[in-house]
Backbone as numpy.savetxt, mean C-alpha at the origin, in Angstrom:
# Nx Ny Nz CAx CAy CAz Cx Cy Cz
13.47 23.26 4.60 13.76 22.07 4.67 15.26 21.34 3.87
15.58 20.45 4.46 17.06 20.09 3.72 16.63 18.86 2.38
15.34 18.40 2.30 15.08 17.35 1.65 15.18 15.96 1.84
16.15 15.99 3.10 16.14 14.87 3.65 14.86 14.01 4.35
14.73 12.46 3.64 13.39 11.87 4.13 13.31 11.89 5.86
12.15 11.97 6.06 11.62 11.64 7.59 11.22 10.25 7.57
10.86 9.76 8.72 10.10 8.78 8.91 9.25 9.40 9.91
7.46 9.01 9.58 6.28 8.69 10.61 6.10 7.57 10.95
5.19 7.32 11.95 4.55 6.20 12.11 2.92 6.63 11.48
2.41 5.45 11.32 1.27 5.11 11.15 0.00 4.86 12.17
-0.89 6.03 12.40 -1.79 5.96 13.17 -2.06 4.23 13.87
-2.21 4.26 14.95 -2.53 2.67 15.72 -3.69 2.35 15.24
-3.81 0.73 14.49 -5.04 0.67 14.41 -5.67 0.21 15.46
-7.42 0.41 15.40 -8.13 0.25 16.69 -7.98 -1.22 17.00
-8.03 -1.71 18.21 -7.71 -2.88 18.45 -8.92 -3.37 19.35
-9.56 -2.70 19.92 -10.64 -2.70 21.26 -12.05 -3.58 20.74
-12.03 -4.77 20.62 -13.28 -5.51 20.33 -13.00 -6.01 19.01
-11.98 -5.48 18.07 -12.11 -5.88 16.74 -11.20 -6.90 16.22
-12.28 -7.94 15.61 -11.67 -9.38 15.25 -11.48 -9.36 13.72
-11.45 -8.04 12.86 -11.13 -8.45 11.48 -9.92 -8.49 11.20
-9.71 -9.62 10.28 -8.23 -9.76 9.74 -7.14 -8.75 9.52
-8.20 -7.42 9.04 -7.06 -6.68 8.72 -6.99 -5.67 10.08
-7.74 -5.65 11.12 -7.43 -4.97 12.20 -6.35 -5.71 13.03
-6.38 -6.82 13.05 -5.61 -7.61 13.50 -4.13 -7.87 13.20
-4.15 -7.74 11.92 -2.87 -7.56 11.00 -2.46 -5.99 11.29
-3.18 -5.06 11.27 -2.42 -3.82 11.05 -1.93 -3.71 12.56
-2.34 -4.06 13.73 -1.98 -4.05 14.69 -1.12 -4.51 15.38
-0.59 -5.60 14.62 0.21 -6.85 14.70 1.53 -6.15 14.09
1.70 -5.80 13.45 2.37 -4.88 12.37 3.16 -3.23 12.81
4.14 -2.92 13.14 4.19 -1.75 13.37 4.58 -1.00 11.55
3.89 0.08 11.05 4.23 0.39 9.62 4.82 1.76 9.66
5.77 2.20 8.97 6.44 3.70 8.71 6.63 3.61 7.40
6.39 5.18 7.11 6.32 5.43 5.95 7.49 6.59 5.45
8.22 7.35 4.37 9.02 7.98 4.18 8.41 8.83 3.42
8.57 10.62 3.91 8.10 11.57 3.29 9.22 12.50 2.48
8.94 12.92 1.22 10.25 13.63 0.70 9.84 14.99 1.29
10.95 15.92 0.68 10.94 17.37 1.24 9.38 18.10 1.04
9.04 17.71 -0.27 7.87 18.13 -0.59 6.76 17.51 -0.33
6.73 16.47 0.50 5.69 15.93 1.29 5.03 14.77 0.52
5.45 14.69 -0.51 5.23 13.36 -1.43 5.47 12.07 -0.71
4.87 11.32 -0.81 5.17 9.74 -0.01 6.11 9.08 -1.14
7.26 8.57 -0.27 8.02 8.25 -0.97 8.18 6.45 -1.07
7.94 6.30 0.12 8.22 4.65 0.43 7.44 4.21 1.62
6.51 3.05 1.40 5.77 2.45 2.79 6.47 1.16 2.85
6.62 0.79 4.10 7.10 -0.33 4.10 6.77 -0.99 5.63
6.55 -2.43 5.82 6.50 -2.84 7.33 8.17 -2.97 7.77
8.12 -2.48 8.75 8.99 -1.89 9.73 9.59 -3.71 10.01
8.61 -4.08 10.22 8.83 -5.99 10.72 9.16 -7.15 10.01
9.22 -7.63 9.27 9.35 -8.62 8.43 8.46 -9.56 8.57
7.70 -10.38 7.66 6.29 -10.85 7.56 6.80 -12.41 7.09
7.88 -13.07 7.78 8.32 -14.10 7.01 7.52 -15.02 7.00
6.22 -15.59 7.83 5.42 -16.71 7.55 4.60 -16.25 6.53
4.52 -15.14 5.94 3.65 -14.69 4.57 4.41 -14.65 3.45
5.39 -13.59 3.32 6.37 -13.04 2.52 8.00 -14.17 2.37
8.44 -14.41 1.35 9.52 -14.53 1.27 10.71 -13.28 0.78
10.50 -12.55 1.66 11.05 -11.62 1.51 11.60 -10.58 2.88
13.00 -10.03 3.46 12.62 -9.83 4.67 11.91 -8.61 5.27
11.43 -8.04 4.21 10.72 -6.73 4.56 9.93 -6.41 3.15
8.15 -6.08 3.25 7.59 -6.16 1.91 7.78 -4.59 1.80
8.06 -4.14 0.63 8.58 -2.50 0.30 7.11 -2.77 -0.85
6.55 -1.66 -0.29 5.08 -1.38 -1.18 5.26 0.26 -1.57
6.26 0.44 -2.02 6.44 1.93 -2.83 5.62 1.67 -4.30
5.58 0.83 -4.93 5.20 0.27 -6.04 3.78 0.59 -6.21
3.03 -0.23 -4.85 1.79 -0.13 -4.67 1.15 1.25 -4.74
2.09 2.20 -3.91 1.76 3.62 -3.98 1.83 4.79 -5.08
2.92 4.65 -5.45 3.04 5.33 -6.44 4.09 4.75 -7.78
3.82 3.40 -8.10 4.23 2.61 -9.29 3.24 3.01 -10.74
3.97 2.52 -11.58 3.28 2.66 -12.96 1.96 2.81 -12.93
1.48 3.70 -13.54 -0.58 3.40 -12.62 -0.79 3.21 -14.45
-0.08 3.20 -15.40 -0.21 3.13 -16.54 -0.25 1.49 -16.88
0.33 0.80 -16.44 0.43 -1.11 -16.61 -0.21 -1.72 -15.30
-1.09 -2.60 -15.99 -1.92 -3.51 -14.98 -1.00 -4.41 -14.83
-1.29 -5.26 -13.34 -0.64 -6.35 -12.72 -0.03 -7.47 -13.78
-1.02 -7.58 -14.59 -0.78 -8.56 -16.16 0.23 -8.58 -16.74
0.59 -6.84 -16.81 1.27 -6.35 -17.76 1.04 -5.40 -19.35
-0.48 -5.70 -19.18 -0.89 -4.62 -20.09 -0.90 -3.37 -20.08
-1.59 -3.07 -20.76 -1.66 -1.12 -20.43 -2.73 -0.59 -20.80
-2.88 0.03 -19.72 -4.73 0.65 -19.26 -4.93 1.39 -20.70
-6.00 1.12 -21.23 -6.34 2.35 -21.90 -7.82 2.63 -21.45
-8.09 2.25 -20.34 -9.54 2.94 -20.20 -8.99 4.37 -20.17
-10.32 5.32 -19.79 -10.38 6.48 -19.02 -11.27 7.21 -18.55
-11.63 8.16 -17.65 -12.75 8.82 -17.22 -12.85 10.29 -17.07
-13.62 10.57 -17.01 -13.59 11.96 -16.78 -12.84 12.84 -15.24
-12.20 11.98 -14.54 -11.79 12.60 -13.51 -10.03 12.03 -13.92
-9.94 11.66 -14.44 -8.36 11.40 -15.08 -7.67 12.50 -15.12
-6.58 12.56 -14.15 -5.22 13.25 -14.53 -4.29 13.56 -15.40
-4.33 12.30 -16.20 -3.36 12.46 -17.69 -4.38 11.32 -18.15
-4.12 12.07 -19.78 -4.97 10.96 -20.91 -4.52 9.72 -20.93
-5.45 8.84 -20.71 -5.96 7.69 -21.29 -5.08 6.57 -19.83
-5.26 6.96 -18.51 -5.13 6.23 -17.44 -6.55 7.14 -16.47
-6.49 6.24 -15.78 -7.61 6.44 -14.72 -7.07 6.35 -13.29
-7.25 6.87 -12.27 -6.89 6.66 -11.08 -7.05 5.01 -10.59
-6.13 4.62 -9.85 -6.12 2.98 -9.29 -7.21 3.18 -7.87
-7.97 2.30 -7.37 -8.41 2.47 -6.47 -7.82 1.57 -5.37
-7.55 1.93 -4.28 -6.67 1.18 -3.29 -6.93 -0.21 -3.38
-7.79 -1.06 -3.39 -8.24 -2.28 -3.72 -7.37 -2.93 -5.08
-7.27 -2.31 -5.96 -6.57 -2.59 -7.31 -5.49 -2.39 -6.94
-4.44 -1.36 -6.24 -3.28 -1.23 -5.70 -3.03 -2.21 -4.85
-3.58 -2.75 -4.15 -3.71 -3.85 -3.19 -3.37 -5.19 -3.97
-4.11 -5.40 -4.69 -3.86 -6.67 -5.72 -3.07 -6.45 -6.58
-2.46 -5.17 -7.47 -1.51 -5.39 -7.88 -0.33 -5.87 -7.25
0.24 -5.09 -5.97 1.34 -5.60 -5.23 1.07 -7.21 -4.96
0.23 -7.71 -4.12 0.05 -8.85 -4.17 0.27 -9.67 -5.02
0.20 -9.26 -6.45 -0.38 -10.28 -7.41 1.47 -10.43 -8.08
2.26 -9.42 -7.35 3.91 -9.57 -7.66 4.56 -10.17 -6.34
3.54 -10.39 -5.70 4.73 -10.95 -4.19 4.50 -12.17 -4.43
5.58 -13.17 -4.13 5.76 -14.53 -3.81 5.10 -14.68 -2.28
4.38 -15.84 -2.06 3.96 -16.20 -0.78 4.20 -17.63 -0.61
4.85 -18.01 0.69 5.34 -19.07 1.14 4.08 -19.35 1.98
3.25 -18.75 2.29 2.22 -18.94 3.50 0.74 -19.67 2.54
-0.17 -19.83 3.48 -1.29 -20.22 3.00 -2.16 -19.44 2.40
-3.28 -19.66 1.53 -4.52 -18.83 1.19 -4.82 -18.06 2.16
-5.08 -18.73 3.42 -5.71 -17.79 4.81 -4.55 -16.27 4.96
-3.58 -17.12 4.66 -2.13 -16.26 5.29 -2.51 -15.02 4.33
-2.63 -15.58 2.99 -2.64 -14.88 1.73 -3.74 -13.18 2.13
-5.28 -14.00 2.07 -6.11 -13.38 2.55 -5.83 -12.26 3.56
-5.26 -12.70 5.06 -4.68 -11.72 5.72 -4.02 -10.61 5.51
-2.99 -11.16 4.55 -2.33 -10.29 3.95 -2.63 -8.77 3.65
-3.55 -9.51 2.44 -4.37 -8.64 1.82 -5.21 -7.43 2.43
-6.24 -8.06 3.34 -6.84 -7.40 4.40 -6.01 -6.39 5.41
-4.89 -6.88 5.61 -4.10 -5.85 6.27 -3.51 -4.84 5.47
-2.97 -4.91 4.28 -2.32 -3.92 2.99 -3.70 -2.95 3.04
-4.91 -3.50 2.73 -6.11 -2.47 2.69 -6.26 -1.55 3.56
-6.26 -2.05 5.00 -6.91 -1.77 6.39 -5.30 -0.45 6.64
-4.51 -0.66 6.12 -3.22 -0.17 6.11 -3.45 1.25 5.12
-3.55 0.90 3.65 -3.82 2.19 2.95 -4.95 2.87 3.48
-6.08 2.17 4.03 -7.67 3.02 4.17 -6.81 4.14 5.03
-6.20 3.55 6.35 -6.02 4.88 7.13 -5.05 5.57 6.58
-4.00 5.33 5.84 -3.21 6.47 5.41 -4.20 7.56 4.60
-4.92 6.74 4.00 -5.68 7.79 3.09 -6.41 9.00 3.95
-7.26 8.29 5.05 -7.98 8.82 5.99 -7.38 10.27 6.71
-5.78 10.11 6.90 -4.76 10.69 7.49 -4.19 11.90 6.43
-4.57 11.58 5.21 -3.99 12.21 4.07 -2.96 12.01 3.89
-2.10 11.06 4.05 -1.01 10.58 3.45 -0.80 10.12 2.15
-1.84 9.34 1.93 -1.98 8.54 0.94 -3.30 8.98 0.12
-3.00 9.61 -1.08 -3.96 10.17 -2.03 -4.28 8.77 -3.10
-5.62 8.74 -3.68 -5.71 7.74 -4.91 -5.10 7.91 -6.12
-4.61 9.06 -6.12 -3.41 9.24 -7.38 -2.18 9.51 -6.87
-1.34 8.87 -7.51 -0.11 9.25 -7.09 0.34 10.56 -7.32
1.29 11.15 -6.59 2.03 12.53 -6.86 2.97 12.03 -8.11
3.08 12.82 -8.76 4.23 12.48 -10.22 5.24 13.69 -9.90
């Protein structure tokens, strides 16, 4: 293996009869991710801009998947521990916490319903990636 990142496509979200905001959002936006030679997820991004929701050309959510797990979105440091910790002084983040952390650092130009739809879409995509084994609840370091 050369160590050059490769692009893969996220499995399509179910659309037959689904009316949830997460399913609609995931079905409407092609999502791709990059894996390193070791198989670690390096970046997850929306291949198409979401200009009505984000004031960025594309939403990069690498920090969502493998950002600093010791810092909370408000800038404070985590001191909680659990028996499942891989590193002392930290605890694995749930997908909901990861999505909320990313959204708290993202500037919205849309309305509250659009923000809710983006949140639901992010969670949907993260859950799909977790089910396929691409994303784990704790980031590889």
